N, C-alpha and C positions, 0 to 999 in steps of 0.2 A: 476346337470342336470339329469333328469330321463326320460326314455321312456319305455313304456310297450305296448305289442300287444297281443291280444287274438284272436285265430282262431279256429273255430269249423266246422267240417264236419259231416253230418249225413247220414246213410244208414238205411235199414229196420231193421237190427238186430245189428248194431254196430255204433259207432261214434268215431271220433278222434278229438282231440283238442290240443292246445298248448298255452303256455304263454311264451312270449319272453320279456326280459327287458335288458336295458343297462343304465349305469349311469356313471358319471364322477365327480371328485372332484379335485380342484386345490387349492394350498395354497402358500403363500410366506414365511411361517414360518415352515421350514422343517429341519430335522436332516441333518447333513453333509453327502454327498454321496447318498442321497435319491432323487428320482424324485419328481418334484413339481406336478405331475399329477398321480392320482389314478383312475382307471377305473374298471368297473365291467360289465360282460356280462353273461347272463344266459338264460336257456330255459328248460321248463318242458313239454315234449310231453306226451300225455295221450291217452290211447286206452281203450274204453269201449265196452263190449259185453253184450247183454241182450236178454232174451227170455221170451215172455209173455206166461203164463200158464192160464188154465181155472180158473173160479171163482175169477177173479181180482187178481191173484197171479203173481209174477214176480221173475225171477232168473237173476241176473246180476253180472258182475265182472268189476273191473277197475285195470289197470296197468299203472304206470307212473314212469318216471325217472327224477332226477334233475341233470342238468349239469350247473355248476356255476364256473366261473373263475374270479379272481381278479388280476389286474396287477398294478405294480408300474412302470410307464413308459412303457417299453416293457418287463419288467421282471415279470414272473408269481410268485405271492406270496401266492396264495391260490387256490386250485382246488378241487371241490366237484363233484363226479360222483357216485351217489348211487340211490337206489330205493326211490321214493317219496311216492307212494302208491301201494299196491297190496292187493286186498280183493275180496271176493265173498259174495254175499248177497241174501237172500231169504226174500220176503216181501209179505204180504197180507193185508187185511183190518184191521186185529186185531194184527198182529205180524210182527216184523222185526228182522232178525238175520243176523249179519255180522261178518266175520272172516278174519283176516289178518292185514296188516299194514294200519291203518286208523286214521282219525281225530276224537277225542272225545271232544266235547265242549258243554257247557250248561251254563245257567244263563243269566240274563238280562243285565249284565254289558256291556258297549259299548267300553270303552277304558281301564279303570283301574278296572279290574275284580278280585274280591276276589275268584272267582270260576275258575280261570285259572289254573286248576290242571294238565292238560295233554297237553297243547299246548305251543308253543315257539314263539308266536306272538311278533314281535319286532316293537315298535311304530315308530322307525326310518326307517323301511323297507317298502316302498310303495307297494311291491308285494302282501302283505296280505297273505303270505303263512306261514304254520306252519309245523314242523316235525310231523310225525305220531307216533303211538304206536302200538306194536304187541298186538292185543287184540281180545277177543271174546266179542261181545256186543249184548244184547238182549233188545228189546223194545216191550212192550205189551200195547195195547190200549183197555182196557175193556169197555170204554165208550168215548164219545166225550169230556168229561170234565176231564178224568183221564188217565195218562200214567205212566207206571212203567218201569224203566230201571234197568239192571244189567250188570256188566262187569267183566272180568278177564283180567289182563294185565301181559305180560311176559317182564321183563326188560332185559337190556344188561348183567346183572349178573345172569340171569336165576331165579330170584325171581318172584313168582307169587303173585300178589296183586289182591284185589277184592273190589267191591263196588256196590252201588245201589242208585237209585234216584226215587222219586215220584213227579209228576207234577199235580197240580189240578187247573182247571179254575173255577172261580166263578163270581158272579155279582160284587164283589168288587175288583177283580184283579186275577192275576195268581200267584200261590204259588209253591215253590219247596223245597224239603227236600232231602239232599244228605249225604251219609256216605261212608267212604272209609278206608280200612285197608291196610297198606303197611308194610310188614315184613322186607324190605331191610334196611341194616345198611350202605349203601353207601351214600356218601355226595351228596346232590342234592339241587337245588334251588326250591323255591315254586313259580311256575307260572311266572308271569312277575316281581315279586319282587326280591330284593336282599337277602331275608331271606333264611338262610341255615338250613338244618336239616340232620343229619347223623345217625339217629336211627330209629328203627321200630316205627311206629306211627299210630294214628287214626285221621281221619278228619271228622268233622261234620259241616254242613252248612244249613242255611235257607235263601231263597231268595224270593223276592216279586216284582211284577210289576203291576202298575196301569196305564191305558190309559184313560184319560178323557180330561178336558180342557187343562191340561198339562200331560205329561208323567212323571211318577215317579217310581224309582226302588231302591232296596236295596239288598245287598248281605252281609251276616255275616258268617264268617268261624272261627272255632277254630281247631287247630292242636295240639294234645296231644301226647307227648312222655314221657319217664321215667324221663328225666332231663330237659325238656323244655315245654313251652306252647306258641304257636304263635297264635295271634288273628289278623284277617283281617276284615276290615269293608269298604264297598263301598256304597255310596249313590249318586244318580244322578237324573237329571230332564231334560226334553226337551220341547220345545214349538215351534210351527210353526207360524212365523209371516205372517199375511195376506198381503204380498207384492208380486206382480206379481203372479207367480205360487206357491209361498210359500218359505220362507227362514227358515230353521231349525236352532234353537239356542239350544245348549246343554251344560250342565255343569256337571262335575263328580268329586267326591272327594274320596280319599282312605286314610285310616289310618292303620298302622301296629304296633303291640306291640309284644314284645318278652320277656318272663320271663324265667329265668334259676333257677333251684334248686341249692342251695348252699351246 
């Protein structure tokens, strides 16, 4: 059982919103001494402040906390109380700069994304939330058909990683090319997959999306380290059935390969 509630309040120069959720799980096959009921309750309050500048420029900031508790019966088994987001952003018609604890996501993948490099989306978690990363991100829009990204990320071990991305829109679809260098040797998982890497490495990716009679997309990633090579490939398609107001049908497939040097 799951329940979620979103509330938003606006004023002239600030807004507040919050996401509340609760869920419960029961089972008749439990270890001895454990409760048959597990429950979860959480809340993310968010405060946003913004100031409009001249020439279509904007300066804004966001601060949010995550409060999340899990119980087995009436016993607390997990408690999360930390910052969820804190960032400040400057944006104009051609430029966007953001600094702080933020979400960085890209790519056309819907569920099984090979470009899930910096998020922690859990397919079993209906809140749709992801942890953020400490980062400086810049996006430049030289034209309506081209955008260029760059970012620098500080991890929990104080390693600085960096990367970039270019997105191009054309008559035959939308293309993206991404690169990323991570000098950290700490063990980490790759996005939504169970693939592990514990070495400095480079990531390269190409993605494509086409919207026509059907929607079609592809993401291809290769991750190169001194002793391993990880490949990820995603392909997907969707189609809206002309029934009532429309029923969306979607399919997606991912493959993962992992090669080790002997």
